[in-house]
C-alpha positions in Angstrom: 82.7 108.3 106.7 84.3 106.8 110.0 84.3 107.4 113.6 86.2 106.0 116.4 84.8 103.6 118.9 85.5 100.4 120.9 87.6 97.8 118.8 86.8 93.5 118.8 90.3 93.9 117.5 92.4 96.0 120.2 91.3 98.8 122.3 89.8 101.6 120.1 89.3 101.5 116.5 88.1 103.3 113.4 84.4 102.3 112.2 82.5 103.2 108.9 79.8 105.3 109.6 78.3 104.7 106.1 79.3 102.2 103.3 82.4 103.0 101.6 82.5 101.7 97.9 85.5 100.0 96.5 88.4 102.6 95.6 87.2 105.7 97.4 89.9 107.4 99.3 89.2 107.3 102.9 92.0 109.4 104.2 96.0 110.2 105.1 97.1 107.1 107.3 100.8 108.3 107.7 102.4 111.8 106.2 105.7 113.4 106.2 103.4 116.7 107.0 104.0 117.7 110.6 100.5 119.8 110.4 98.9 116.7 109.7 100.7 114.6 112.3 100.2 113.6 115.8 102.2 110.9 116.8 105.9 110.8 115.2 107.2 107.7 113.6 111.2 107.3 113.6 113.5 104.0 113.8 117.1 104.1 113.0 118.0 103.8 109.1 115.0 105.8 108.2 115.9 108.7 105.5 113.2 110.7 106.8 110.8 111.7 109.8 106.7 110.6 108.9 103.6 111.1 111.1 100.7 109.3 112.2 97.8 111.4 111.4 95.1 112.0 114.3 92.2 109.1 113.8 93.2 107.0 110.9 97.0 106.8 111.5 96.8 106.2 115.5 93.1 103.8 115.8 93.2 102.3 112.6 93.9 98.5 113.4 95.9 95.6 111.4 95.0 92.7 109.6 97.1 90.7 107.2 93.3 90.4 105.4 92.8 94.2 105.8 89.8 95.6 103.5 92.3 98.6 102.8 94.5 99.3 99.5 97.1 101.8 99.9 98.5 104.9 97.5 102.0 105.8 98.4 103.3 109.2 97.7 106.6 111.0 98.3 104.4 112.7 101.2 101.6 110.5 102.4 100.1 106.6 102.5 96.6 107.1 102.4 94.0 104.3 102.4 92.0 103.2 100.1 88.3 101.0 101.1 88.3 97.6 99.5 84.7 98.2 99.8 83.6 98.5 103.2 79.9 98.2 104.7 78.5 100.9 107.2 79.3 99.6 111.3 82.3 97.5 109.5 86.0 98.3 111.4 88.7 99.9 109.1 91.7 97.9 109.3 94.6 98.2 107.3 98.5 95.9 107.9 100.6 97.4 109.3 103.4 95.6 107.3 103.1 98.4 104.8 104.3 101.2 107.1 107.8 99.1 107.3 107.9 98.6 103.1 107.5 102.1 102.5 108.6 104.1 105.2 110.8 102.1 106.7 108.9 102.2 110.2 109.0 98.9 112.1 105.8 98.0 114.2 106.0 95.1 115.9 103.6 92.8 114.5 104.3 89.4 116.4 101.6 89.6 118.6 99.0 91.0 115.6 96.9 89.0 113.1 
C-alpha cells in the first residue's frame, strides 16, 4: 500500500504504491504500544509515553493541507486516506500529535 522513498517535501517520505480510496485505513501513525513503536515521543507535561511507528510515524511528512484524516483511540493515532493516488506522497498534519497526545513538534519552518 505504501513505500519509503526520497521526498520533495523533506528527506524521506511515505508514498502510495497503489490508489488508496477515501476512508481506507492506511495504518497506525503513533501508538502507546512499544512493540509497534520505534521512536519514543515524550515532552514534559504529557500524561504517558507514545511512540512513532516504523514507516508512517517516522517518515510521514507534514502539511497543513494533508491528504489523510485521523482516527483517535486511547492507544493509537491511525491515518486514513482522504483519497490518495498511486505515487502520491502520504502526508499528515503534525499539529494533530500535539492536539491528541500532547507531544509538541516544532512546525514553524514547515508548511
